[in-house]
Steps between C-alpha positions, in 0.01 A plus 500: 500500500821483321708818464745394234443401128668418169359598161547270203399655160449314182699626194454448139200525263155558647364186334773290688402650843259228613739226393786658690289580811382137496857365482595731792194390706598133439854571619388694803253224591791251480728713715219555766414134516852353506657756739189547724515887458216716621469755220183676379451593140331813389380601151463888510435510111221240535204575252175342436645238270875538540740454788721786374874527447640505854507271794584648855638253751434592872692324776774530762844604377654154537231325279508781248877480473479125439234551239702774320813280478313190378668351185166444324414875532851604410467299191192668386668839576817394295270422201343854533160359573469681840685756709528461875498816705692523841332439828317824599281620791130529464384868479328625818182604341330195329176314495474127552390215284495113493562309177350162501441195265165472339389152453151549352625604155724191490192280577280688243762457229528117564125475484501702180758281343303185593180641351673621178662143459167319537337758263775438234464125533117529440551734211738258331238214528227705345581599129285810470659658819858421396578849352242692709626765749332490833352808656531338843874478462515874439283580795710276726833656416641589841638841585794403720642697772877567487701190522856369467600151373679276754703231336523195724595134400442581127160635559386866455268612772319827497528684835233775510572803704240682717521784745340565849482844660240446768584203725857586555729454807837697491632283783478181287818418315421153374508432119486172298750380265351706216573814702120555552325594826378222723155527640484465879194552694316676221790737441778523242861600568541854366799640308573871427353638184656809341 
């Protein structure tokens, strides 16, 4: 398990937090992908429907230093969108957790959009249904888990965040380019939680 980390806080109005965190997440993903850094992301303020206002980046000092000095992150900091703390040691007493990408909500949302589109086409073709609201639509509204928007090639992709606390391995230190735990032999790579 990593013993060093960097905290990156969003700044500004609370209604801008999700936008800023998504921009930050997109930049971090690009850095991890282009520089092949093995850094894990933590979301200590994660709530039922919100990723919070803070990202903790765990890794070895060399990788964290490279992340800290990245022009993309420094640009966000100069614009007062984020503040980057110095590299610090993980406290001795902590729990462990794994953050992972949830694909089920993404699939459900795509299915919901397709059904809604078909329903609207049908409604337009039948005059008496044109201005009718549909109870099924209200029932089908999806309660989404916390997510961030990843901007890639002009597209905006929702990346949903889930946690795992049971099937953890403290010796695994393998994370994907989103900074989420990889699943290896039914276990997830753990990071400190404090």
